[in-house]
N, C-alpha and C positions, 0 to 999 in steps of 0.2 A: 504494500500500500504506500502510495506517495501522497504527500501533502504539500501543496504549493500556496504560499502566501501571496495573494493578488495585490496589485498596485494600480491605483487610479480608477477603480471601478466600485460598484456597489457591493458586490460579493467580497467576502473577506478571505476566503480560502477555497481551494479545490482539492478534493480527495479523488484518487483514481488508482486503478491497478493496471499494470502492464504485464501481460503474459510473456512467456518465454519467446513466443514468435512475434513479439512487439505489437500484439493487438490490445486495444483499449477496452477496459472493463470497469464497471461500477463507478462511473463518474458521478460525483455529487458536489454541489456547490454549497458553501455556507454563506447565507445572505444572498441578496440580489433578487431578481425577478423570478420567484419560485417556479411558476409554470413554464416559462421560457427556458430556464436552465435545466429543469427536468427533461424537457423536450430535447435539448442539445445532448444531454447524457444518453438518452435513448437512441438518438440518431447516430451517435458515434460508437455505440456498443458493438464490439467485435471488429471494428475497422482497424486497419493498419495505422499505427501512430503517426508515421511520416505522412501518410495521406491526409490525416486529420490536420496536422500542422500546415500542410500545403493549402488545404481548403480554407482554414480559419485565420491564418496569419494576416495581420493588417486590418482586420475588421474593426471599424470604428463605431462608437455609440454616441450619436449626436455629434457634438463638437469636441468630444474627448478624443485623444489620439489613440485610445485603446478601447477594448470592450471585454466582456466576459468570455466570448469565444476567442478573442485574440489572446487573452490571458491563459486560456486552456491550451492554445497552440504553444505558448511560451513554456508552460508547465510540461507538456509532452516533449518538447525539444530538449529541455533541461534533463528530463528523465532518460531520454535516448542518449544524450551526450554522457551522462553519468554511467550508463551501461557500456559505453565505448563502442 
């Protein structure tokens, strides 16, 4: 289980699992837009982590330079980097 402390968004943290084959599982956000973030977690369930990073990276929320999906991409990229 990985926990990522978000920055610049309404949610405060993201929890997720990364399987041996780098697929994403059990994404949950602490805080933020509950329904939307549950939906994101369901949509990325079982997807390849790098594919999720590529899809969500750079997504903005209003005038903010980041968003919860962008923060998820950063969390997954950090986890992939940590794995080597």
